[in-house]
VOGU-3710 file (C-alpha; in Angstrom, 3 decimals, decimal comma):
1> mdrdlvssfw> 38,791/-5,348/4,193  37,099/-4,702/7,947  36,662/-8,090/9,720  33,502/-7,458/11,043  32,469/-6,280/7,867  33,348/-9,640/6,389  32,317/-11,667/8,717  28,524/-9,973/8,300  28,511/-11,204/4,400  25,024/-12,994/3,193
11> tedqleegvq> 25,287/-14,820/0,399  23,146/-14,013/-3,152  21,531/-17,550/-2,100  20,312/-16,236/1,318  19,130/-13,177/0,106  15,334/-13,949/0,650  16,319/-15,588/3,779  18,028/-12,366/5,056  14,954/-10,327/4,277  13,269/-12,712/6,705
21> vlsravgwsh> 16,101/-12,370/9,375  16,100/-8,495/9,063  12,318/-8,645/9,629  12,165/-10,344/12,574  15,156/-8,747/14,284  13,032/-4,913/13,638  10,057/-6,872/14,699  7,710/-6,872/12,056  7,489/-10,343/11,133  6,761/-13,890/12,892
31> dggfvsglra> 8,454/-17,150/12,669  6,167/-19,294/10,632  4,960/-16,508/8,166  6,717/-17,719/5,058  6,503/-20,348/2,894  9,597/-22,286/1,594  11,019/-22,739/-2,079  11,054/-18,767/-2,540  14,382/-18,492/-4,437  13,841/-17,386/-7,633
41> ggavpvsqrl> 17,581/-18,448/-9,059  20,065/-15,677/-10,728  17,609/-15,796/-13,647  15,796/-13,241/-11,696  16,433/-9,414/-11,260  17,186/-8,412/-7,998  15,361/-5,933/-7,408  12,022/-8,530/-8,609  13,144/-11,167/-5,888  13,171/-8,714/-3,436
51> eycasrlkle> 9,877/-6,703/-4,145  8,540/-10,507/-3,928  9,756/-11,564/-0,870  8,815/-8,432/0,661  5,232/-8,531/-0,641  4,776/-12,191/0,804  5,991/-10,859/4,316  3,344/-7,444/3,890  6,252/-4,889/3,387  7,536/-2,721/1,069
61> vesvharyge> 11,140/-2,803/-0,424  12,063/0,578/-2,308  15,758/0,778/-4,129  17,278/4,019/-3,412  20,162/5,995/-5,073  22,544/8,758/-4,048  25,689/10,435/-5,678  29,154/9,572/-5,141  30,110/12,225/-2,500  26,120/11,604/-0,845
71> veellascap> 26,518/8,043/-0,004  27,658/8,317/3,893  24,188/10,436/4,173  22,399/7,696/3,062  23,905/5,440/5,042  23,274/7,534/8,173  19,297/7,143/7,743  19,140/3,744/5,829  18,379/1,768/8,187  16,102/-1,180/8,064
81> allqlegkng> 17,851/-2,108/4,697  19,972/-4,457/2,734  23,179/-3,195/0,948  24,484/-4,832/-2,184  28,023/-5,633/-2,567  30,503/-6,463/-5,465  33,611/-7,952/-4,964  36,095/-7,423/-7,697  35,945/-10,814/-9,558  32,107/-10,094/-9,882
91> ekswllvlrs> 31,263/-11,721/-6,678  28,092/-10,166/-4,931  27,600/-10,575/-1,307  24,719/-8,608/0,730  24,704/-6,889/4,614  21,993/-6,432/6,713  21,486/-3,161/7,958  19,607/-3,228/11,499  20,489/0,296/12,823  22,104/3,520/11,177
101> rshglsllgq> 24,074/6,543/13,209  25,809/9,191/11,910  29,005/7,281/13,226  28,502/3,821/12,763  25,802/0,912/11,350  24,735/-2,150/12,895  25,099/-5,408/10,949  23,326/-8,535/11,259  25,091/-11,473/10,230  24,478/-15,015/9,686
111> drkvrrvtis> 24,724/-16,107/12,841  22,576/-13,450/14,139  25,001/-11,536/15,757  25,204/-7,781/15,834  28,414/-6,282/14,357  29,191/-2,360/14,473  30,890/-1,236/11,600  31,855/2,720/10,938  30,249/4,146/7,609  33,468/4,932/6,271
121> vvaaalrdrl> 34,184/1,288/5,467  30,662/0,304/4,396  30,932/3,371/1,670  34,196/2,858/0,412  32,903/-1,186/-0,119  30,092/0,264/-2,092  31,878/2,410/-4,048  34,302/-0,017/-4,891  32,057/-0,779/-8,298  33,133/2,714/-9,587
131> dlpaaaeies> 36,481/3,373/-8,136  37,950/0,402/-9,649  37,859/1,702/-13,485  39,231/4,998/-12,289  41,545/3,637/-9,600  44,491/3,139/-12,235  44,582/6,304/-13,852  44,289/8,409/-10,444  47,407/5,918/-9,043  49,772/6,790/-11,890
141> llerlvlspr> 48,769/10,817/-11,372  49,722/10,478/-7,666  52,584/8,863/-8,782  53,637/11,942/-10,776  53,261/14,141/-7,350  55,526/14,939/-4,554  53,339/13,900/-1,733  53,518/12,597/2,175  52,382/9,109/2,542  49,938/10,666/5,032
151> krpkareall> 48,570/13,165/2,636  48,223/10,586/-0,004  45,038/8,976/0,810  43,097/12,359/1,641  44,206/13,229/-2,242  43,102/10,183/-3,610  39,901/10,688/-2,231  39,598/14,341/-3,475  40,556/13,245/-7,283  37,921/10,128/-6,742
161> rerlggeyvg> 35,027/12,527/-5,284  35,990/14,959/-7,565  35,626/12,385/-10,587  33,010/10,238/-10,193  31,220/12,895/-8,076  28,447/12,822/-10,809  27,835/9,448/-10,560  24,924/7,214/-8,797  25,823/4,670/-6,484  23,257/1,825/-6,259
171> gcwhlrlppg> 22,882/-1,209/-4,103  20,866/-0,330/-1,238  17,062/-1,008/-0,548  15,246/0,179/2,040  12,485/-2,468/3,727  10,376/-0,409/5,671  6,074/-1,256/6,878  3,903/-0,598/3,774  1,642/2,678/4,316  -1,707/0,244/4,790
181> ssfsvqfraa> -0,352/-1,420/7,322  -1,931/-0,567/11,224  -1,433/2,957/12,034  -0,501/1,969/15,705  2,049/-0,408/14,550  3,969/2,380/11,987  3,755/4,910/15,000  5,471/2,339/17,598  7,839/1,714/14,553  8,631/5,421/13,686
191> glgkhlalfl> 9,795/5,707/17,263  6,789/8,291/18,274  5,236/6,429/21,068  8,307/7,673/23,071  8,610/11,015/22,089  4,570/11,012/22,987  5,445/9,420/26,576  8,450/12,124/26,789  5,953/15,501/25,842  3,475/13,948/28,229
201> gsyvvqyllf> 5,504/13,363/31,228  7,476/16,425/30,942  4,916/18,554/30,461  2,955/17,244/33,730  6,301/16,867/35,777  6,663/21,511/34,782  2,698/21,734/35,407  3,388/19,828/39,006  6,431/21,949/39,575  4,584/25,441/38,572
211> llswlllgrg> 1,782/24,678/40,930  4,774/23,636/43,952  5,910/27,271/43,030  2,870/29,677/43,415  2,028/27,371/46,716  4,984/27,961/48,402  4,756/31,502/47,439  1,578/31,738/48,367  1,558/30,185/51,729  4,940/31,979/52,364
221> alqgllsrpw> 2,769/34,819/51,929  -0,302/34,222/54,197  1,853/32,945/56,994  4,312/35,776/56,767  7,586/33,292/55,907  8,978/35,393/52,762  12,468/34,910/53,973  15,172/34,622/51,261  15,928/30,867/51,402  11,717/30,702/51,114
231> llawalllft> 11,512/33,497/47,709  15,378/31,064/46,852  13,697/27,950/47,055  10,633/29,479/44,730  12,785/30,800/42,130  14,548/27,113/41,662  11,086/25,631/41,384  10,580/28,345/38,450  14,252/28,046/37,186  13,755/23,782/37,246
241> ivplrlvstw> 10,628/24,366/35,009  12,443/25,876/31,879  14,707/22,692/30,554  11,268/20,635/31,297  9,951/23,351/28,559  12,525/22,534/26,512  12,315/19,100/26,348  8,554/19,096/25,926  8,316/21,837/23,069  11,553/19,733/21,578
251> sraklavgfg> 9,073/16,334/21,994  5,906/17,966/20,318  7,705/19,342/17,371  9,345/15,680/16,939  5,768/14,191/17,332  3,996/16,326/15,319  6,621/16,077/12,144  6,802/12,371/12,607  2,571/11,718/12,707  2,254/14,271/9,617
261> allkrrllqg> 4,823/12,125/7,490  2,814/8,783/8,622  -0,390/10,392/7,684  0,569/12,150/4,617  2,545/8,601/3,091  -0,965/6,916/4,504  -3,276/9,171/2,567  -0,979/9,266/-0,836  -1,153/5,409/-0,666  -5,376/5,826/-0,220
271> aleqrpeevr> -5,242/8,153/-3,180  -3,252/5,678/-5,133  -5,834/2,757/-3,981  -9,067/4,341/-4,878  -10,964/2,426/-6,967  -12,395/3,984/-10,705  -16,091/3,474/-9,596  -15,210/5,586/-6,388  -13,625/8,598/-8,209  -15,594/8,648/-11,347
281> cqgtgqllgr> -18,467/10,813/-9,917  -16,158/13,135/-9,065  -14,813/16,382/-10,659  -11,232/17,636/-10,509  -12,597/20,316/-8,062  -14,162/17,520/-5,789  -10,326/15,503/-5,569  -8,765/19,025/-5,201  -10,626/19,802/-2,266  -9,991/16,447/-0,740
291> vveseavesm> -6,618/17,088/-0,872  -6,864/20,552/0,716  -9,044/19,052/3,899  -6,446/16,368/4,113  -3,899/19,038/4,785  -6,037/20,224/7,879  -6,123/17,188/9,631  -2,655/16,967/10,598  -1,940/20,307/11,763  -5,543/20,876/13,334
301> amnggflava> -5,516/17,268/15,025  -1,830/18,084/16,774  -2,670/21,945/17,789  -5,715/21,215/19,315  -4,726/17,688/20,627  -2,299/19,314/22,870  -4,147/22,131/23,936  -6,970/19,775/25,000  -4,686/17,765/27,152  -3,169/21,010/28,741
311> gvmdlglafl> -6,968/22,235/29,422  -7,840/18,940/30,826  -4,963/19,275/33,128  -6,068/22,380/34,172  -9,535/22,187/34,812  -8,967/18,523/36,462  -6,389/20,934/39,070  -9,529/23,612/39,183  -12,052/20,956/40,309  -9,417/19,862/43,242
321> vvaagvsgvl> -8,670/23,784/44,372  -12,738/24,720/43,955  -14,197/21,993/46,127  -11,334/23,298/48,682  -12,066/26,743/48,279  -14,667/28,896/50,012  -18,204/27,832/48,482  -16,486/24,780/48,099  -20,061/22,612/46,654  -21,327/25,777/45,333
331> hfaalsfwll> -18,541/26,660/43,116  -17,717/22,648/41,897  -21,451/22,372/40,810  -20,926/25,740/38,790  -18,039/24,901/37,299  -19,024/21,171/36,193  -22,367/23,221/34,934  -20,208/25,212/32,636  -18,006/22,178/31,525  -21,490/20,782/30,412
341> ltgvvtqnfl> -22,268/24,111/28,585  -19,170/24,165/26,837  -19,886/20,558/25,331  -22,672/21,906/23,864  -21,688/25,061/22,039  -18,411/23,187/20,994  -21,603/20,488/19,414  -23,066/24,006/17,925  -19,622/24,893/16,224  -18,921/21,258/14,738
351> gvfrgwtksr> -22,498/21,414/13,041  -21,905/24,795/11,789  -18,771/24,296/10,897  -19,435/21,325/8,819  -22,155/23,000/6,588  -20,049/25,768/5,807  -17,169/23,323/4,966  -19,837/21,943/2,638  -20,436/24,907/0,685  -17,084/25,897/0,820
361> lrmthdfver> -16,235/22,860/-0,783  -19,228/23,009/-3,329  -17,544/26,569/-4,689  -14,281/25,190/-4,639  -15,631/22,514/-6,629  -17,678/24,509/-8,734  -14,444/27,486/-9,763  -11,864/24,210/-10,801  -14,112/22,619/-13,384  -15,572/26,213/-14,985
371> llghrtrlaq> -11,590/26,850/-14,876  -10,870/23,987/-16,845  -13,972/24,270/-19,006  -13,780/27,774/-19,880  -12,835/27,813/-23,358  -16,257/25,674/-23,860  -18,137/28,264/-21,681  -16,673/30,812/-24,263  -17,695/29,054/-26,837  -21,325/27,854/-25,785
381> eprskwheae> -22,725/29,474/-23,013  -24,359/32,922/-23,061  -21,830/35,476/-21,340  -25,665/36,585/-19,377  -25,315/33,242/-17,412  -22,208/33,063/-16,613  -22,175/34,244/-13,042  -25,840/32,613/-12,234  -24,606/29,504/-10,338  -21,020/31,317/-8,776
391> drllddylgg> -23,933/33,858/-7,307  -26,101/31,181/-5,339  -23,102/29,533/-4,160  -21,058/32,636/-3,132  -24,474/33,592/-1,157  -24,385/29,942/0,888  -20,870/30,613/1,519  -21,206/34,186/3,075  -24,399/32,496/4,740  -22,644/30,090/6,352
401> svavdsakay> -19,179/32,540/7,535  -21,579/34,475/9,487  -22,540/31,503/11,317  -18,783/30,277/11,786  -18,052/33,799/13,372  -20,968/33,953/15,414  -20,350/30,084/16,488  -16,798/30,917/16,739  -17,240/33,905/19,147  -19,409/31,970/21,310
411> lialvprgwl> -16,893/28,930/21,730  -14,177/31,316/22,133  -15,206/34,801/23,772  -17,991/33,304/25,985  -17,053/30,316/27,216  -13,916/31,295/29,218  -14,984/34,869/29,846  -18,439/33,675/30,860  -17,016/31,466/33,352  -15,373/34,442/35,181
421> vvsgcvlapa> -18,572/36,302/35,282  -20,526/32,963/36,802  -17,657/32,244/39,203  -17,175/36,090/40,295  -21,290/35,543/41,094  -20,632/32,490/43,459  -18,042/34,285/45,283  -19,661/37,113/45,672  -21,514/36,251/48,834  -18,196/34,714/50,969
431> fiwglgsqge> -16,433/38,687/50,024  -19,714/40,489/50,873  -20,423/38,927/53,863  -16,672/37,801/55,056  -17,460/34,145/54,655  -14,556/31,738/55,112  -10,924/32,561/55,787  -8,439/34,254/53,473  -6,849/31,543/52,944  -10,104/29,649/51,922
441> laigiggmla> -11,293/32,739/49,598  -7,556/32,877/47,901  -8,355/29,111/46,908  -11,196/29,652/45,385  -10,275/33,038/43,271  -7,012/30,531/42,228  -9,754/27,803/41,356  -11,350/30,721/39,325  -8,466/31,481/37,299  -7,148/28,197/37,041
451> ahggfskise> -10,404/26,845/35,689  -10,238/30,588/33,372  -7,073/29,030/31,961  -8,652/25,635/31,463  -11,882/26,437/29,130  -9,809/28,820/27,295  -7,251/26,103/26,090  -10,574/23,920/25,791  -12,449/25,971/23,770  -9,550/26,928/21,461
461> gsmhlsrawv> -8,568/23,032/20,954  -11,954/22,721/20,665  -12,121/24,489/17,468  -9,231/22,955/15,897  -10,641/19,290/16,313  -13,746/20,103/15,221  -12,289/21,648/11,815  -9,699/18,489/12,222  -13,418/16,445/12,823  -14,769/18,034/9,451
471> swsqsaglfr> -11,527/17,292/7,269  -11,306/13,811/8,410  -14,845/13,435/7,018  -13,542/14,116/3,908  -9,915/12,022/4,586  -11,339/9,483/5,869  -11,542/7,540/2,705  -8,517/7,755/1,796  -7,163/6,846/4,962  -9,472/3,024/4,683
481> aaeragrdap> -8,540/2,720/1,206  -5,061/2,655/1,904  -5,348/-0,556/3,578  -6,406/-2,255/0,256  -2,481/-2,143/-1,339  -1,827/-5,074/1,355  -4,667/-7,328/-0,043  -2,476/-7,575/-3,784  0,332/-9,850/-2,334  0,510/-13,419/-4,155
491> apgvhaenti> -0,976/-15,991/-2,547  0,869/-18,307/-0,072  2,426/-21,462/-1,977  2,878/-19,354/-5,295  6,751/-19,269/-6,647  8,478/-16,401/-7,569  8,553/-17,340/-11,187  5,440/-17,182/-11,651  4,701/-13,512/-10,336  7,485/-12,052/-12,080
501> rrdeepevgq> 8,755/-10,635/-15,078  10,852/-12,491/-16,864  13,674/-11,339/-19,448  13,011/-13,862/-21,934  10,776/-13,882/-24,697  7,621/-16,203/-24,280  7,754/-18,808/-27,329  5,411/-18,317/-29,702  2,160/-20,489/-29,340  2,818/-20,376/-25,416
511> llleardlvf> -0,540/-19,497/-24,001  -0,428/-16,353/-22,128  -4,172/-15,519/-21,127  -7,201/-17,221/-20,767  -10,516/-15,564/-20,378  -13,795/-17,904/-19,745  -17,317/-16,571/-19,441  -16,251/-12,779/-17,862  -18,839/-10,735/-16,477  -18,656/-7,759/-15,458
521> rysgqerpvl> -21,379/-5,181/-14,664  -20,387/-1,097/-12,941  -21,824/-0,475/-9,504  -25,515/0,681/-9,469  -26,365/-1,009/-12,916  -28,185/-4,497/-13,472  -27,336/-4,776/-17,101  -23,772/-5,965/-17,520  -21,620/-4,551/-19,777  -19,525/-7,887/-20,343
531> eaanlrieag> -21,665/-10,799/-20,283  -19,970/-14,335/-21,424  -17,056/-12,755/-22,534  -14,689/-15,752/-23,672  -10,857/-14,690/-25,225  -7,609/-16,561/-25,661  -4,607/-14,753/-26,254  -0,897/-16,819/-27,405  2,398/-15,337/-27,905  2,418/-14,153/-31,234
541> dhwllegpsg> -1,225/-13,284/-31,652  -2,403/-9,750/-32,605  -5,387/-9,528/-32,124  -8,100/-6,568/-33,628  -11,153/-5,857/-31,600  -13,499/-3,803/-33,212  -16,844/-2,217/-31,943  -19,780/0,738/-31,488  -18,794/3,026/-28,351  -20,597/1,714/-25,178
551> ggkstlaavl> -19,971/-1,853/-26,425  -17,720/-2,619/-23,665  -14,315/-2,184/-25,562  -12,506/-0,751/-22,836  -14,117/-2,413/-20,027  -12,899/-5,627/-21,630  -8,955/-4,234/-21,207  -9,178/-2,963/-18,175  -10,298/-6,135/-16,667  -7,660/-8,151/-18,843
561> sglrkadsgl> -4,810/-5,642/-17,695  -6,051/-6,223/-13,925  -7,276/-2,568/-13,253  -10,841/-3,990/-12,494  -12,328/-7,048/-11,620  -14,828/-9,183/-13,475  -17,970/-10,568/-11,171  -17,794/-13,898/-12,211  -15,830/-15,932/-14,603  -12,481/-17,394/-15,006
571> llrggldlpt> -9,399/-15,551/-16,139  -6,142/-16,860/-15,953  -2,593/-15,923/-16,989  -0,060/-19,411/-16,569  -3,021/-21,314/-15,142  -3,409/-19,036/-12,288  -5,890/-15,855/-11,451  -5,368/-12,557/-10,507  -5,720/-13,320/-6,459  -3,244/-16,230/-6,918
581> lgstawrssa> -0,859/-13,932/-8,358  -1,415/-10,312/-7,052  -2,462/-7,080/-8,923  1,439/-6,144/-8,911  2,624/-9,340/-11,073  -0,753/-9,423/-13,255  0,272/-6,101/-14,595  3,644/-6,656/-15,426  2,572/-9,198/-17,538  -0,546/-7,494/-19,276
591> vcapqfhenh> 0,147/-3,489/-20,151  -2,688/-1,240/-21,400  -2,230/2,017/-23,029  -5,737/3,435/-21,894  -7,682/6,207/-23,841  -6,225/9,718/-24,578  -8,551/11,343/-22,233  -7,395/8,679/-19,148  -3,760/8,948/-20,239  -1,412/11,714/-18,973
601> vfsetfafnl> 1,845/13,558/-19,579  3,584/14,330/-16,901  5,323/17,499/-16,370  8,746/15,572/-16,384  11,458/14,767/-18,584  10,503/12,753/-21,606  12,521/10,001/-20,591  10,666/9,719/-17,413  7,285/9,949/-19,156  8,674/7,116/-21,244
611> lmgrgwpptp> 9,928/5,096/-18,426  7,149/5,247/-15,750  7,187/1,450/-15,817  10,540/0,700/-14,969  13,260/1,760/-12,589  14,448/5,272/-11,944  16,875/6,713/-12,565  16,818/5,126/-15,786  20,245/3,033/-16,991  22,481/3,627/-20,134
621> sdlteaeevc> 20,375/0,707/-21,834  16,915/2,069/-20,781  17,813/5,150/-22,601  19,128/3,855/-25,567  15,894/0,959/-26,150  13,818/4,493/-25,359  15,422/5,923/-28,183  14,829/3,122/-30,416  11,098/2,933/-29,721  10,789/6,122/-30,376
631> rdlglgellg> 12,764/6,333/-33,830  10,665/3,009/-34,561  7,382/5,271/-33,911  8,194/8,129/-36,121  9,236/10,287/-33,105  12,727/10,409/-34,090  12,397/13,838/-35,833  10,832/15,078/-32,370  13,791/13,908/-30,705  15,348/16,190/-33,029
641> rmpgglmqmv> 13,717/19,022/-32,684  13,895/19,252/-28,705  16,887/20,745/-27,008  17,324/18,120/-24,473  16,220/15,411/-26,672  15,205/12,778/-24,326  15,622/14,947/-21,253  13,836/17,626/-22,490  11,028/18,498/-19,914  7,648/18,122/-21,774
651> getgwqlshg> 4,051/18,518/-19,830  1,789/21,427/-19,459  5,042/23,282/-18,285  7,610/21,817/-20,872  7,746/21,401/-24,212  4,394/21,313/-25,723  3,281/18,025/-27,779  1,117/17,760/-30,393  -1,791/15,392/-30,431  -0,435/12,871/-32,399
661> ersrlfiara> 2,953/12,904/-30,560  1,230/12,295/-27,506  -0,506/9,187/-28,507  2,897/8,282/-30,004  4,344/8,459/-26,728  1,527/6,398/-24,476  2,032/3,813/-27,102  6,207/3,849/-26,626  5,247/3,979/-22,820  3,266/0,361/-23,123
671> llqqaeivil> 5,990/-1,316/-25,125  8,988/-0,262/-22,549  7,276/-2,143/-19,713  8,435/-5,449/-21,631  5,065/-6,633/-20,875  4,392/-10,102/-22,362  0,734/-8,979/-23,533  0,459/-5,134/-24,833  -3,128/-4,079/-25,031  -3,779/-0,295/-26,866
681> desfaaldpg> -7,291/1,270/-26,241  -7,697/3,576/-29,986  -4,492/4,505/-29,412  -3,989/4,555/-33,325  -7,071/7,244/-33,947  -5,126/10,366/-33,577  -2,345/9,589/-36,215  -2,481/10,197/-40,327  -2,220/7,133/-42,169  2,101/7,526/-42,495
691> nhlraleaar> 2,314/7,573/-38,715  -0,745/4,701/-38,524  1,359/2,614/-40,155  4,710/2,925/-39,227  3,887/2,622/-35,678  1,709/-0,146/-35,897  4,513/-2,249/-37,427  6,180/-1,011/-34,659  4,233/-2,640/-31,649  3,513/-5,977/-33,858
701> rrapalllia> 7,334/-6,057/-34,171  8,113/-5,248/-30,626  4,791/-7,180/-28,251  4,831/-10,589/-27,724  1,262/-10,283/-28,017  -0,790/-7,422/-29,278  -4,811/-6,631/-28,361  -5,724/-3,489/-30,758  -8,877/-1,912/-29,778  -10,770/0,667/-32,450
711> hp> -13,871/1,630/-34,058  -14,661/0,158/-37,409
//
């Protein structure tokens, strides 16, 4: 094995220390930000140890898999990452990848030295676990072939790729900043700062060279110096602009793509961090409208920003030029006044566009809601009233569209072309009465044209930025909500064994959860839904919670599972509360299957819908357990009917499930998460008596502690 590779090994016991060292080397964490006694020991799965460690460092870690033949491609862009290698005797070692390129990896060793290793060497080490079982068979096959020693390694590699091409190679964990961290830090970490500096620098240089070229041409024409060397210098300046233009275009594209990726990750994280109270009063159409508007933020902001920068540079030059030309003071004052007028017109466009956007989103919301409820309208709403609300919304939208078109015409047409009229009036006396020299007249005309180009760019850029600003007002809540993700990490001083789920079952009688005097009220309501609620759940308990509709049963389930936070009272798991353990650890130990209307079947495979709460892609043992749970719940006949079995596509575009089959899918999904406490909220309401009893027995047998919520 490669010597540099062996010198970079970290042992299994040094895993947490390695995560800290790697994060510091990348520049994402500081010394003193971690507590001792972090190691959870060999009984804890590696993925959970890494997740715990990363959460304490306010980072994210993601397990990544690649097919056998795609390992090199994965390694070429994996940094910073941790790689797990397994030796022939089962011993496990770790590599810390500091940087990755297409030709090699930079590995950080225990001595803090960086060593370069080729990707092929690391890829071979990752594949060893899969290569060993097939090595003997392939070697015997090669023995029967007549191959030269030079061709033998290539043949072995080709046979392994053909034999194991469909297998997944794991052992790679990406380490990255969470989407909710400081956006400026993410911007720098993604390397976008250098692209921004390169774009601005190349644009400024090419702009100055362009001005210099026309300065040479103008001076040569006015002074009669248009000789061959003079024209050659002018042409060379223009040719120099070409590579600079390529550099600025390339850096602008890299900046736009990188910024867009960061923004999308941030908004997606914000959507996942939305609290129930923040979206409960919004319909599907309104949420869809926010998503659509978030798409406009990226494109409009980037396009408008680039145009605005170019326009400001043009106007800055124009101010200098008009001040040096004929009627300099008057021309300078006219330019200042027109710039102020441009700001007023832009403000007017922003206000009109904001009103039009609101009417458009109202129409989108109404359309989506009526589309989803079309069957209800067919059955219960008179046909004569179907289009009353739509007509009113459409009238508002059309009126707003007319106003937007008018404001846009003022901004795009009036501002740049009106400036030509105003500037021409300022320069007219100098032409009529022959004031100033020809050079001053030429400078004045040059300033007028430079300002016209600047106003054209600023007008278009302002239009894009106004649209981005209005779209941002719809998406800002998602952007800010992403910051909540890092607040759910375990508190300092909490040992890993307290925060991650273990494989062993809790002993019967062991206290799992305790609630004392819980109080919860919804926002804007004075009367609490829960008041002085007390509960004690031990391993082996099977609770039945009954009560009338609106009595707070589902709210209690949400509080116990960590989906909502109580206003007051005490809720403990193992003597620790939710803020101490962190929401991830809490939800892994107390799982809730919400009511039918709050649960969902995704347009994916049946296995994906079952194993959402576990790792993906699934292991053979995961699929075996999922099938066992399904058969225990009475879904064996369904699996037999589906051509693809567990891998059958289900959901809106796949295999259609009945109401009772969906209910049992939701129960199986909760049971497969291997939580200590399973809460089933009216999960048996859609089942017939036979399937009801069968599913209930399966839940009681598989859940260490069970809380059932039902109507009396």
